[in-house]
C-alpha positions, 0 to 999 in steps of 0.5 A: 542483503535486501531493502525493505520498505514500508508504505503507510497507507492513504490519510496516514503517516510514518508514525502510525500504529503499524508502521511504528511495529513493524519498524520496532521489530525490524529493529530487534531483528538486526535490521532496517526498515525504510518508511517514507513519509508518502505525504510529502509535505503537501497531502493537498495534491496527492497521487497514486502516480506520486507515489510511485514515483517518490518509492521507486526514487528510494530504490537501491541500484539495481540489482540489489533485492526490494521487498514492499510492505504496504498498508492500504492505498501504501499496498497498492502502490507497492503491488504496482511497483512491483509489477515491471510492466507499471514503468511503461517505457519498461525501464524499471528492472524486476527488483521486487522480489516478495511483496506484503499487502495490508488489506492492500486498496483494489478498486478504493475509487469503485468503494470510495465514490458511491460513499460521498455521493454523485453530488459531493463528488461533482462539487469536488469536482468542480471546486478542486478540493474535498476536505478528507480527515487525516489521520496522521495530522488527527485533523481535516485537510484539502485533497484535490480531486487529480487524486480521484482522475490519477486513480482513475488510470490505474486497473489493478486487474492488469497486474499480472508479474507473478510476484510471490505477495502475501495479502493480509486482510480482515473480514470486517474491513468496510473500507476495502472489503475483502472480496477485493483481495479474495477476487485478486487472489483468484487469479494468481497462483503466487498471492497468499492470502490469510484473512482475519477476524478484524477490521481495515486498520488490523491494528488488533492483529500486529503481532500476528501481522509480525510472524506472517510477514517473517516468515514469509519474508525469512527474516531469520534466514535470509534477511538476518 
């Protein structure tokens, strides 16, 4: 039996369009897809470290295999969980057998902070909080600057465990440019990149995403 988990994106929720769609598809195939709420009722103090720890706590006891599907920041979280070296103590066994990353947020600080501008970033750092739009809540929510300082400790270029990885990314993505996934895949032969004529959300590619996930994860054969 394989443990399958979907990790939603930043300022999103388990009720996102992709989460609900994939959950429905897995159920139709007679499979379970765990979809945790990465907000943990405390979006204000969200960090990448917290997401990694939360998902790690959900994983079944080893050696049960794990497949992680992640969108945007959830994809980055999945990538770190898939790398055994993400645990500095070396206690995490390499349970993750496959990764599916939807527009993964590689280098997202390099894309996001310049858009805010130096003045707004400095104000965020000084006051402690920045108001951002939360798509799951459909409202503005405060986010602590610790989100930035924590994320800065993670260098995705160090992720080198050869876990089979499928990346799906839109060529019109203006949040995380597709070049970030191209660069990641270029130096990792175990990574397959599929490009779509779509934006960051990939909501117009749900059927294509499911077909890619089903093929890559061999759902009809291996997981059912």
